[in-house]
mmCIF file of the N, C-alpha and C atoms, coordinates in Angstrom:
data_MODEL
# 
_entry.id   MODEL 
# 
loop_
_atom_site.group_PDB 
_atom_site.id 
_atom_site.type_symbol 
_atom_site.label_atom_id 
_atom_site.label_alt_id 
_atom_site.label_comp_id 
_atom_site.label_asym_id 
_atom_site.label_entity_id 
_atom_site.label_seq_id 
_atom_site.pdbx_PDB_ins_code 
_atom_site.Cartn_x 
_atom_site.Cartn_y 
_atom_site.Cartn_z 
_atom_site.occupancy 
_atom_site.B_iso_or_equiv 
_atom_site.pdbx_formal_charge 
_atom_site.auth_seq_id 
_atom_site.auth_comp_id 
_atom_site.auth_asym_id 
_atom_site.auth_atom_id 
_atom_site.pdbx_PDB_model_num 
ATOM 1   N N  . MET A 1 1  ? 19.398 86.220  58.489 1.00 0.00 ? 1  MET A N  1 
ATOM 2   C CA . MET A 1 1  ? 18.789 87.160  59.300 1.00 0.00 ? 1  MET A CA 1 
ATOM 3   C C  . MET A 1 1  ? 19.840 88.045  59.981 1.00 0.00 ? 1  MET A C  1 
ATOM 4   N N  . PRO A 1 2  ? 19.814 89.365  59.943 1.00 0.00 ? 2  PRO A N  1 
ATOM 5   C CA . PRO A 1 2  ? 20.492 90.312  60.718 1.00 0.00 ? 2  PRO A CA 1 
ATOM 6   C C  . PRO A 1 2  ? 20.746 90.073  62.311 1.00 0.00 ? 2  PRO A C  1 
ATOM 7   N N  . ILE A 1 3  ? 21.804 90.368  62.727 1.00 0.00 ? 3  ILE A N  1 
ATOM 8   C CA . ILE A 1 3  ? 21.973 90.153  64.100 1.00 0.00 ? 3  ILE A CA 1 
ATOM 9   C C  . ILE A 1 3  ? 22.590 91.329  64.938 1.00 0.00 ? 3  ILE A C  1 
ATOM 10  N N  . GLN A 1 4  ? 22.338 91.731  65.900 1.00 0.00 ? 4  GLN A N  1 
ATOM 11  C CA . GLN A 1 4  ? 23.246 92.592  66.826 1.00 0.00 ? 4  GLN A CA 1 
ATOM 12  C C  . GLN A 1 4  ? 23.772 91.776  67.875 1.00 0.00 ? 4  GLN A C  1 
ATOM 13  N N  . ILE A 1 5  ? 24.971 91.839  67.938 1.00 0.00 ? 5  ILE A N  1 
ATOM 14  C CA . ILE A 1 5  ? 25.932 91.269  69.301 1.00 0.00 ? 5  ILE A CA 1 
ATOM 15  C C  . ILE A 1 5  ? 26.318 92.148  70.178 1.00 0.00 ? 5  ILE A C  1 
ATOM 16  N N  . VAL A 1 6  ? 25.901 92.300  71.175 1.00 0.00 ? 6  VAL A N  1 
ATOM 17  C CA . VAL A 1 6  ? 26.158 93.171  72.365 1.00 0.00 ? 6  VAL A CA 1 
ATOM 18  C C  . VAL A 1 6  ? 27.266 92.442  73.251 1.00 0.00 ? 6  VAL A C  1 
ATOM 19  N N  . MET A 1 7  ? 28.647 92.747  73.249 1.00 0.00 ? 7  MET A N  1 
ATOM 20  C CA . MET A 1 7  ? 29.624 92.306  73.951 1.00 0.00 ? 7  MET A CA 1 
ATOM 21  C C  . MET A 1 7  ? 29.697 93.234  75.218 1.00 0.00 ? 7  MET A C  1 
ATOM 22  N N  . ASP A 1 8  ? 29.912 92.286  76.655 1.00 0.00 ? 8  ASP A N  1 
ATOM 23  C CA . ASP A 1 8  ? 29.642 92.817  77.848 1.00 0.00 ? 8  ASP A CA 1 
ATOM 24  C C  . ASP A 1 8  ? 30.594 91.865  78.831 1.00 0.00 ? 8  ASP A C  1 
ATOM 25  N N  . ARG A 1 9  ? 30.496 92.306  80.136 1.00 0.00 ? 9  ARG A N  1 
ATOM 26  C CA . ARG A 1 9  ? 31.452 91.582  81.049 1.00 0.00 ? 9  ARG A CA 1 
ATOM 27  C C  . ARG A 1 9  ? 31.093 90.063  80.937 1.00 0.00 ? 9  ARG A C  1 
ATOM 28  N N  . SER A 1 10 ? 29.861 89.630  80.827 1.00 0.00 ? 10 SER A N  1 
ATOM 29  C CA . SER A 1 10 ? 29.490 88.424  80.999 1.00 0.00 ? 10 SER A CA 1 
ATOM 30  C C  . SER A 1 10 ? 29.311 87.560  79.730 1.00 0.00 ? 10 SER A C  1 
ATOM 31  N N  . GLY A 1 11 ? 30.099 88.034  78.734 1.00 0.00 ? 11 GLY A N  1 
ATOM 32  C CA . GLY A 1 11 ? 30.073 87.536  77.390 1.00 0.00 ? 11 GLY A CA 1 
ATOM 33  C C  . GLY A 1 11 ? 29.521 88.361  76.357 1.00 0.00 ? 11 GLY A C  1 
ATOM 34  N N  . ASP A 1 12 ? 28.209 87.632  75.659 1.00 0.00 ? 12 ASP A N  1 
ATOM 35  C CA . ASP A 1 12 ? 27.879 88.681  74.708 1.00 0.00 ? 12 ASP A CA 1 
ATOM 36  C C  . ASP A 1 12 ? 26.301 88.119  74.728 1.00 0.00 ? 12 ASP A C  1 
ATOM 37  N N  . ARG A 1 13 ? 25.587 89.005  74.194 1.00 0.00 ? 13 ARG A N  1 
ATOM 38  C CA . ARG A 1 13 ? 23.853 89.072  73.976 1.00 0.00 ? 13 ARG A CA 1 
ATOM 39  C C  . ARG A 1 13 ? 23.737 89.168  72.494 1.00 0.00 ? 13 ARG A C  1 
ATOM 40  N N  . ARG A 1 14 ? 22.681 88.089  72.043 1.00 0.00 ? 14 ARG A N  1 
ATOM 41  C CA . ARG A 1 14 ? 22.650 88.390  70.632 1.00 0.00 ? 14 ARG A CA 1 
ATOM 42  C C  . ARG A 1 14 ? 21.256 88.644  70.179 1.00 0.00 ? 14 ARG A C  1 
ATOM 43  N N  . HIS A 1 15 ? 20.898 89.550  69.470 1.00 0.00 ? 15 HIS A N  1 
ATOM 44  C CA . HIS A 1 15 ? 19.737 89.838  69.142 1.00 0.00 ? 15 HIS A CA 1 
ATOM 45  C C  . HIS A 1 15 ? 19.289 89.933  67.705 1.00 0.00 ? 15 HIS A C  1 
ATOM 46  N N  . PRO A 1 16 ? 18.657 88.778  67.075 1.00 0.00 ? 16 PRO A N  1 
ATOM 47  C CA . PRO A 1 16 ? 18.490 88.720  65.778 1.00 0.00 ? 16 PRO A CA 1 
ATOM 48  C C  . PRO A 1 16 ? 17.158 89.426  65.402 1.00 0.00 ? 16 PRO A C  1 
ATOM 49  N N  . PHE A 1 17 ? 17.033 89.860  64.331 1.00 0.00 ? 17 PHE A N  1 
ATOM 50  C CA . PHE A 1 17 ? 15.519 90.562  63.837 1.00 0.00 ? 17 PHE A CA 1 
ATOM 51  C C  . PHE A 1 17 ? 15.439 90.349  62.511 1.00 0.00 ? 17 PHE A C  1 
ATOM 52  N N  . ASN A 1 18 ? 14.320 90.640  61.929 1.00 0.00 ? 18 ASN A N  1 
ATOM 53  C CA . ASN A 1 18 ? 13.831 90.251  60.663 1.00 0.00 ? 18 ASN A CA 1 
ATOM 54  C C  . ASN A 1 18 ? 13.730 91.768  60.234 1.00 0.00 ? 18 ASN A C  1 
ATOM 55  N N  . SER A 1 19 ? 14.765 91.910  59.057 1.00 0.00 ? 19 SER A N  1 
ATOM 56  C CA . SER A 1 19 ? 14.613 93.375  58.500 1.00 0.00 ? 19 SER A CA 1 
ATOM 57  C C  . SER A 1 19 ? 13.347 93.877  57.547 1.00 0.00 ? 19 SER A C  1 
ATOM 58  N N  . ASP A 1 20 ? 12.534 92.485  57.310 1.00 0.00 ? 20 ASP A N  1 
ATOM 59  C CA . ASP A 1 20 ? 11.296 92.815  56.744 1.00 0.00 ? 20 ASP A CA 1 
ATOM 60  C C  . ASP A 1 20 ? 10.192 93.124  57.502 1.00 0.00 ? 20 ASP A C  1 
ATOM 61  N N  . ASP A 1 21 ? 10.446 93.012  58.655 1.00 0.00 ? 21 ASP A N  1 
ATOM 62  C CA . ASP A 1 21 ? 9.178  93.220  59.686 1.00 0.00 ? 21 ASP A CA 1 
ATOM 63  C C  . ASP A 1 21 ? 9.615  94.543  60.143 1.00 0.00 ? 21 ASP A C  1 
ATOM 64  N N  . ALA A 1 22 ? 8.573  95.610  60.055 1.00 0.00 ? 22 ALA A N  1 
ATOM 65  C CA . ALA A 1 22 ? 8.769  97.036  60.525 1.00 0.00 ? 22 ALA A CA 1 
ATOM 66  C C  . ALA A 1 22 ? 8.950  97.208  62.061 1.00 0.00 ? 22 ALA A C  1 
ATOM 67  N N  . GLN A 1 23 ? 8.320  96.494  62.755 1.00 0.00 ? 23 GLN A N  1 
ATOM 68  C CA . GLN A 1 23 ? 8.326  96.724  64.494 1.00 0.00 ? 23 GLN A CA 1 
ATOM 69  C C  . GLN A 1 23 ? 9.628  96.078  64.779 1.00 0.00 ? 23 GLN A C  1 
ATOM 70  N N  . GLU A 1 24 ? 9.982  95.006  64.377 1.00 0.00 ? 24 GLU A N  1 
ATOM 71  C CA . GLU A 1 24 ? 11.428 94.318  64.449 1.00 0.00 ? 24 GLU A CA 1 
ATOM 72  C C  . GLU A 1 24 ? 12.592 95.245  64.336 1.00 0.00 ? 24 GLU A C  1 
ATOM 73  N N  . LEU A 1 25 ? 12.383 95.873  63.165 1.00 0.00 ? 25 LEU A N  1 
ATOM 74  C CA . LEU A 1 25 ? 13.505 96.725  62.667 1.00 0.00 ? 25 LEU A CA 1 
ATOM 75  C C  . LEU A 1 25 ? 13.432 98.254  63.465 1.00 0.00 ? 25 LEU A C  1 
ATOM 76  N N  . ALA A 1 26 ? 12.238 98.580  63.758 1.00 0.00 ? 26 ALA A N  1 
ATOM 77  C CA . ALA A 1 26 ? 12.433 99.549  64.695 1.00 0.00 ? 26 ALA A CA 1 
ATOM 78  C C  . ALA A 1 26 ? 12.879 99.262  66.153 1.00 0.00 ? 26 ALA A C  1 
ATOM 79  N N  . LYS A 1 27 ? 12.737 98.182  66.477 1.00 0.00 ? 27 LYS A N  1 
ATOM 80  C CA . LYS A 1 27 ? 13.409 97.787  67.807 1.00 0.00 ? 27 LYS A CA 1 
ATOM 81  C C  . LYS A 1 27 ? 14.720 97.766  67.421 1.00 0.00 ? 27 LYS A C  1 
ATOM 82  N N  . ALA A 1 28 ? 15.326 97.268  66.752 1.00 0.00 ? 28 ALA A N  1 
ATOM 83  C CA . ALA A 1 28 ? 16.832 97.062  66.272 1.00 0.00 ? 28 ALA A CA 1 
ATOM 84  C C  . ALA A 1 28 ? 17.225 98.596  66.293 1.00 0.00 ? 28 ALA A C  1 
ATOM 85  N N  . GLU A 1 29 ? 16.755 99.307  65.627 1.00 0.00 ? 29 GLU A N  1 
ATOM 86  C CA . GLU A 1 29 ? 17.209 100.624 65.535 1.00 0.00 ? 29 GLU A CA 1 
ATOM 87  C C  . GLU A 1 29 ? 17.378 101.439 66.733 1.00 0.00 ? 29 GLU A C  1 
ATOM 88  N N  . GLN A 1 30 ? 16.234 101.154 67.604 1.00 0.00 ? 30 GLN A N  1 
ATOM 89  C CA . GLN A 1 30 ? 16.117 101.717 68.689 1.00 0.00 ? 30 GLN A CA 1 
ATOM 90  C C  . GLN A 1 30 ? 17.049 101.438 69.766 1.00 0.00 ? 30 GLN A C  1 
ATOM 91  N N  . ARG A 1 31 ? 17.547 99.890  69.856 1.00 0.00 ? 31 ARG A N  1 
ATOM 92  C CA . ARG A 1 31 ? 18.594 99.295  70.430 1.00 0.00 ? 31 ARG A CA 1 
ATOM 93  C C  . ARG A 1 31 ? 19.872 99.889  69.930 1.00 0.00 ? 31 ARG A C  1 
ATOM 94  N N  . PHE A 1 32 ? 20.066 100.100 68.483 1.00 0.00 ? 32 PHE A N  1 
ATOM 95  C CA . PHE A 1 32 ? 21.333 100.594 68.203 1.00 0.00 ? 32 PHE A CA 1 
ATOM 96  C C  . PHE A 1 32 ? 21.825 101.897 68.851 1.00 0.00 ? 32 PHE A C  1 
ATOM 97  N N  . TYR A 1 33 ? 20.700 102.959 68.898 1.00 0.00 ? 33 TYR A N  1 
ATOM 98  C CA . TYR A 1 33 ? 21.071 104.320 69.452 1.00 0.00 ? 33 TYR A CA 1 
ATOM 99  C C  . TYR A 1 33 ? 20.910 104.142 70.826 1.00 0.00 ? 33 TYR A C  1 
ATOM 100 N N  . GLU A 1 34 ? 20.085 103.426 71.465 1.00 0.00 ? 34 GLU A N  1 
ATOM 101 C CA . GLU A 1 34 ? 20.412 103.094 72.986 1.00 0.00 ? 34 GLU A CA 1 
ATOM 102 C C  . GLU A 1 34 ? 21.869 102.704 73.385 1.00 0.00 ? 34 GLU A C  1 
ATOM 103 N N  . LEU A 1 35 ? 22.228 101.759 72.563 1.00 0.00 ? 35 LEU A N  1 
ATOM 104 C CA . LEU A 1 35 ? 23.829 101.188 72.858 1.00 0.00 ? 35 LEU A CA 1 
ATOM 105 C C  . LEU A 1 35 ? 24.487 102.443 72.785 1.00 0.00 ? 35 LEU A C  1 
ATOM 106 N N  . THR A 1 36 ? 24.560 102.972 71.612 1.00 0.00 ? 36 THR A N  1 
ATOM 107 C CA . THR A 1 36 ? 25.795 104.077 71.212 1.00 0.00 ? 36 THR A CA 1 
ATOM 108 C C  . THR A 1 36 ? 25.745 105.310 72.187 1.00 0.00 ? 36 THR A C  1 
ATOM 109 N N  . ASN A 1 37 ? 24.467 105.568 72.498 1.00 0.00 ? 37 ASN A N  1 
ATOM 110 C CA . ASN A 1 37 ? 24.172 106.645 73.501 1.00 0.00 ? 37 ASN A CA 1 
ATOM 111 C C  . ASN A 1 37 ? 24.925 106.232 74.884 1.00 0.00 ? 37 ASN A C  1 
ATOM 112 N N  . ALA A 1 38 ? 24.874 105.066 74.972 1.00 0.00 ? 38 ALA A N  1 
ATOM 113 C CA . ALA A 1 38 ? 25.504 104.276 76.574 1.00 0.00 ? 38 ALA A CA 1 
ATOM 114 C C  . ALA A 1 38 ? 26.899 104.163 76.333 1.00 0.00 ? 38 ALA A C  1 
ATOM 115 N N  . GLY A 1 39 ? 27.557 104.382 75.185 1.00 0.00 ? 39 GLY A N  1 
ATOM 116 C CA . GLY A 1 39 ? 29.229 104.291 74.892 1.00 0.00 ? 39 GLY A CA 1 
ATOM 117 C C  . GLY A 1 39 ? 29.626 103.180 74.300 1.00 0.00 ? 39 GLY A C  1 
ATOM 118 N N  . PHE A 1 40 ? 28.493 102.526 73.773 1.00 0.00 ? 40 PHE A N  1 
ATOM 119 C CA . PHE A 1 40 ? 29.097 101.199 72.876 1.00 0.00 ? 40 PHE A CA 1 
ATOM 120 C C  . PHE A 1 40 ? 29.441 101.587 71.561 1.00 0.00 ? 40 PHE A C  1 
ATOM 121 N N  . THR A 1 41 ? 30.634 101.056 70.680 1.00 0.00 ? 41 THR A N  1 
ATOM 122 C CA . THR A 1 41 ? 30.885 101.224 69.625 1.00 0.00 ? 41 THR A CA 1 
ATOM 123 C C  . THR A 1 41 ? 30.288 100.158 68.580 1.00 0.00 ? 41 THR A C  1 
ATOM 124 N N  . PRO A 1 42 ? 29.875 100.651 67.904 1.00 0.00 ? 42 PRO A N  1 
ATOM 125 C CA . PRO A 1 42 ? 29.163 99.475  66.787 1.00 0.00 ? 42 PRO A CA 1 
ATOM 126 C C  . PRO A 1 42 ? 30.173 99.429  65.631 1.00 0.00 ? 42 PRO A C  1 
ATOM 127 N N  . ALA A 1 43 ? 30.217 98.064  65.410 1.00 0.00 ? 43 ALA A N  1 
ATOM 128 C CA . ALA A 1 43 ? 31.279 97.942  64.124 1.00 0.00 ? 43 ALA A CA 1 
ATOM 129 C C  . ALA A 1 43 ? 30.636 96.744  63.240 1.00 0.00 ? 43 ALA A C  1 
ATOM 130 N N  . VAL A 1 44 ? 30.677 96.672  61.818 1.00 0.00 ? 44 VAL A N  1 
ATOM 131 C CA . VAL A 1 44 ? 30.421 95.545  60.951 1.00 0.00 ? 44 VAL A CA 1 
ATOM 132 C C  . VAL A 1 44 ? 31.804 94.971  60.335 1.00 0.00 ? 44 VAL A C  1 
ATOM 133 N N  . ARG A 1 45 ? 31.458 93.662  59.944 1.00 0.00 ? 45 ARG A N  1 
ATOM 134 C CA . ARG A 1 45 ? 32.828 92.973  59.361 1.00 0.00 ? 45 ARG A CA 1 
ATOM 135 C C  . ARG A 1 45 ? 32.468 93.508  57.974 1.00 0.00 ? 45 ARG A C  1 
ATOM 136 N N  . THR A 1 46 ? 33.655 93.977  57.275 1.00 0.00 ? 46 THR A N  1 
ATOM 137 C CA . THR A 1 46 ? 33.596 94.428  55.804 1.00 0.00 ? 46 THR A CA 1 
ATOM 138 C C  . THR A 1 46 ? 34.694 93.457  55.077 1.00 0.00 ? 46 THR A C  1 
ATOM 139 N N  . GLY A 1 47 ? 35.216 92.360  55.484 1.00 0.00 ? 47 GLY A N  1 
ATOM 140 C CA . GLY A 1 47 ? 36.000 91.387  54.749 1.00 0.00 ? 47 GLY A CA 1 
ATOM 141 C C  . GLY A 1 47 ? 36.626 90.671  55.717 1.00 0.00 ? 47 GLY A C  1 
ATOM 142 N N  . PRO A 1 48 ? 37.480 89.779  55.422 1.00 0.00 ? 48 PRO A N  1 
ATOM 143 C CA . PRO A 1 48 ? 37.973 88.737  56.078 1.00 0.00 ? 48 PRO A CA 1 
ATOM 144 C C  . PRO A 1 48 ? 39.092 89.584  57.025 1.00 0.00 ? 48 PRO A C  1 
ATOM 145 N N  . GLY A 1 49 ? 38.625 89.447  58.292 1.00 0.00 ? 49 GLY A N  1 
ATOM 146 C CA . GLY A 1 49 ? 39.709 90.024  59.256 1.00 0.00 ? 49 GLY A CA 1 
ATOM 147 C C  . GLY A 1 49 ? 39.754 91.689  59.429 1.00 0.00 ? 49 GLY A C  1 
ATOM 148 N N  . GLN A 1 50 ? 38.385 92.268  58.802 1.00 0.00 ? 50 GLN A N  1 
ATOM 149 C CA . GLN A 1 50 ? 38.464 93.516  58.675 1.00 0.00 ? 50 GLN A CA 1 
ATOM 150 C C  . GLN A 1 50 ? 37.118 94.144  59.175 1.00 0.00 ? 50 GLN A C  1 
ATOM 151 N N  . ILE A 1 51 ? 37.010 95.190  59.938 1.00 0.00 ? 51 ILE A N  1 
ATOM 152 C CA . ILE A 1 51 ? 35.602 95.748  60.490 1.00 0.00 ? 51 ILE A CA 1 
ATOM 153 C C  . ILE A 1 51 ? 35.709 97.327  60.266 1.00 0.00 ? 51 ILE A C  1 
ATOM 154 N N  . SER A 1 52 ? 34.407 97.752  60.127 1.00 0.00 ? 52 SER A N  1 
ATOM 155 C CA . SER A 1 52 ? 34.640 99.311  60.031 1.00 0.00 ? 52 SER A CA 1 
ATOM 156 C C  . SER A 1 52 ? 33.589 99.603  60.914 1.00 0.00 ? 52 SER A C  1 
ATOM 157 N N  . GLN A 1 53 ? 33.860 100.922 61.809 1.00 0.00 ? 53 GLN A N  1 
ATOM 158 C CA . GLN A 1 53 ? 32.970 101.553 62.679 1.00 0.00 ? 53 GLN A CA 1 
ATOM 159 C C  . GLN A 1 53 ? 31.697 101.887 62.091 1.00 0.00 ? 53 GLN A C  1 
ATOM 160 N N  . LEU A 1 54 ? 30.338 101.750 62.580 1.00 0.00 ? 54 LEU A N  1 
ATOM 161 C CA . LEU A 1 54 ? 29.236 102.507 61.788 1.00 0.00 ? 54 LEU A CA 1 
ATOM 162 C C  . LEU A 1 54 ? 29.021 103.841 62.762 1.00 0.00 ? 54 LEU A C  1 
ATOM 163 N N  . ARG A 1 55 ? 28.575 104.818 62.315 1.00 0.00 ? 55 ARG A N  1 
ATOM 164 C CA . ARG A 1 55 ? 27.983 105.969 62.635 1.00 0.00 ? 55 ARG A CA 1 
ATOM 165 C C  . ARG A 1 55 ? 26.416 106.113 62.744 1.00 0.00 ? 55 ARG A C  1 
ATOM 166 N N  . SER A 1 56 ? 25.840 105.227 62.267 1.00 0.00 ? 56 SER A N  1 
ATOM 167 C CA . SER A 1 56 ? 24.259 105.101 61.939 1.00 0.00 ? 56 SER A CA 1 
ATOM 168 C C  . SER A 1 56 ? 24.048 103.707 61.859 1.00 0.00 ? 56 SER A C  1 
ATOM 169 N N  . PHE A 1 57 ? 22.730 103.876 61.969 1.00 0.00 ? 57 PHE A N  1 
ATOM 170 C CA . PHE A 1 57 ? 21.895 102.421 62.031 1.00 0.00 ? 57 PHE A CA 1 
ATOM 171 C C  . PHE A 1 57 ? 21.825 101.722 60.741 1.00 0.00 ? 57 PHE A C  1 
ATOM 172 N N  . ASP A 1 58 ? 22.473 100.818 60.166 1.00 0.00 ? 58 ASP A N  1 
ATOM 173 C CA . ASP A 1 58 ? 22.625 100.221 58.976 1.00 0.00 ? 58 ASP A CA 1 
ATOM 174 C C  . ASP A 1 58 ? 21.441 98.864  58.959 1.00 0.00 ? 58 ASP A C  1 
ATOM 175 N N  . PRO A 1 59 ? 20.385 98.788  58.438 1.00 0.00 ? 59 PRO A N  1 
ATOM 176 C CA . PRO A 1 59 ? 19.638 97.592  58.444 1.00 0.00 ? 59 PRO A CA 1 
ATOM 177 C C  . PRO A 1 59 ? 19.959 96.524  57.486 1.00 0.00 ? 59 PRO A C  1 
ATOM 178 N N  . THR A 1 60 ? 20.858 96.783  56.505 1.00 0.00 ? 60 THR A N  1 
ATOM 179 C CA . THR A 1 60 ? 21.385 95.939  55.658 1.00 0.00 ? 60 THR A CA 1 
ATOM 180 C C  . THR A 1 60 ? 22.566 95.045  56.126 1.00 0.00 ? 60 THR A C  1 
ATOM 181 N N  . ALA A 1 61 ? 23.156 95.567  57.431 1.00 0.00 ? 61 ALA A N  1 
ATOM 182 C CA . ALA A 1 61 ? 24.170 94.779  58.064 1.00 0.00 ? 61 ALA A CA 1 
ATOM 183 C C  . ALA A 1 61 ? 23.945 93.408  58.334 1.00 0.00 ? 61 ALA A C  1 
ATOM 184 N N  . GLU A 1 62 ? 24.521 92.578  58.150 1.00 0.00 ? 62 GLU A N  1 
ATOM 185 C CA . GLU A 1 62 ? 24.303 91.236  58.503 1.00 0.00 ? 62 GLU A CA 1 
ATOM 186 C C  . GLU A 1 62 ? 24.880 91.097  60.145 1.00 0.00 ? 62 GLU A C  1 
ATOM 187 N N  . GLU A 1 63 ? 25.602 91.681  60.412 1.00 0.00 ? 63 GLU A N  1 
ATOM 188 C CA . GLU A 1 63 ? 26.069 91.399  61.818 1.00 0.00 ? 63 GLU A CA 1 
ATOM 189 C C  . GLU A 1 63 ? 26.916 92.547  62.395 1.00 0.00 ? 63 GLU A C  1 
ATOM 190 N N  . THR A 1 64 ? 26.131 93.238  63.305 1.00 0.00 ? 64 THR A N  1 
ATOM 191 C CA . THR A 1 64 ? 26.705 94.401  64.080 1.00 0.00 ? 64 THR A CA 1 
ATOM 192 C C  . THR A 1 64 ? 27.043 94.177  65.338 1.00 0.00 ? 64 THR A C  1 
ATOM 193 N N  . VAL A 1 65 ? 28.475 94.252  65.655 1.00 0.00 ? 65 VAL A N  1 
ATOM 194 C CA . VAL A 1 65 ? 28.916 93.968  66.944 1.00 0.00 ? 65 VAL A CA 1 
ATOM 195 C C  . VAL A 1 65 ? 29.095 95.229  67.841 1.00 0.00 ? 65 VAL A C  1 
ATOM 196 N N  . PHE A 1 66 ? 28.716 95.356  69.103 1.00 0.00 ? 66 PHE A N  1 
ATOM 197 C CA . PHE A 1 66 ? 28.784 96.373  69.964 1.00 0.00 ? 66 PHE A CA 1 
ATOM 198 C C  . PHE A 1 66 ? 29.497 96.286  71.135 1.00 0.00 ? 66 PHE A C  1 
ATOM 199 N N  . PHE A 1 67 ? 30.831 96.840  70.848 1.00 0.00 ? 67 PHE A N  1 
ATOM 200 C CA . PHE A 1 67 ? 31.745 97.138  71.894 1.00 0.00 ? 67 PHE A CA 1 
ATOM 201 C C  . PHE A 1 67 ? 31.890 97.920  73.172 1.00 0.00 ? 67 PHE A C  1 
ATOM 202 N N  . PRO A 1 68 ? 31.956 97.333  74.248 1.00 0.00 ? 68 PRO A N  1 
ATOM 203 C CA . PRO A 1 68 ? 31.684 98.307  75.354 1.00 0.00 ? 68 PRO A CA 1 
ATOM 204 C C  . PRO A 1 68 ? 32.854 99.427  75.453 1.00 0.00 ? 68 PRO A C  1 
ATOM 205 N N  . ARG A 1 69 ? 32.628 100.708 76.141 1.00 0.00 ? 69 ARG A N  1 
ATOM 206 C CA . ARG A 1 69 ? 33.623 101.648 76.406 1.00 0.00 ? 69 ARG A CA 1 
ATOM 207 C C  . ARG A 1 69 ? 34.655 101.038 77.083 1.00 0.00 ? 69 ARG A C  1 
ATOM 208 N N  . LEU A 1 70 ? 35.890 101.270 76.696 1.00 0.00 ? 70 LEU A N  1 
ATOM 209 C CA . LEU A 1 70 ? 37.032 101.046 77.860 1.00 0.00 ? 70 LEU A CA 1 
ATOM 210 C C  . LEU A 1 70 ? 37.191 101.564 78.979 1.00 0.00 ? 70 LEU A C  1 
ATOM 211 N N  . VAL A 1 71 ? 37.115 101.111 80.284 1.00 0.00 ? 71 VAL A N  1 
ATOM 212 C CA . VAL A 1 71 ? 37.216 101.706 81.431 1.00 0.00 ? 71 VAL A CA 1 
ATOM 213 C C  . VAL A 1 71 ? 38.665 101.421 82.118 1.00 0.00 ? 71 VAL A C  1 
ATOM 214 N N  . GLY A 1 72 ? 39.464 102.520 82.507 1.00 0.00 ? 72 GLY A N  1 
ATOM 215 C CA . GLY A 1 72 ? 40.598 102.117 82.969 1.00 0.00 ? 72 GLY A CA 1 
ATOM 216 C C  . GLY A 1 72 ? 40.682 102.119 84.676 1.00 0.00 ? 72 GLY A C  1 
ATOM 217 N N  . GLY A 1 73 ? 41.687 101.975 85.179 1.00 0.00 ? 73 GLY A N  1 
ATOM 218 C CA . GLY A 1 73 ? 41.496 102.180 86.635 1.00 0.00 ? 73 GLY A CA 1 
ATOM 219 C C  . GLY A 1 73 ? 42.761 101.690 87.271 1.00 0.00 ? 73 GLY A C  1 
# 
């Protein structure tokens, strides 16, 4: 089952979804674009110790991790 993992200050939130369910898939796609519009960077694992940044929603990705924007200060 695919999962979206959102990293934040409190740790992470996990959002599994069924890619065969149209409603869950639509909700996952909406979450993807809401997070990227809020400044999160989405990435998928491409191999052992390797990741690749996503530019658009990929419903076939087993695990998408969203990293927050770095804030300096």
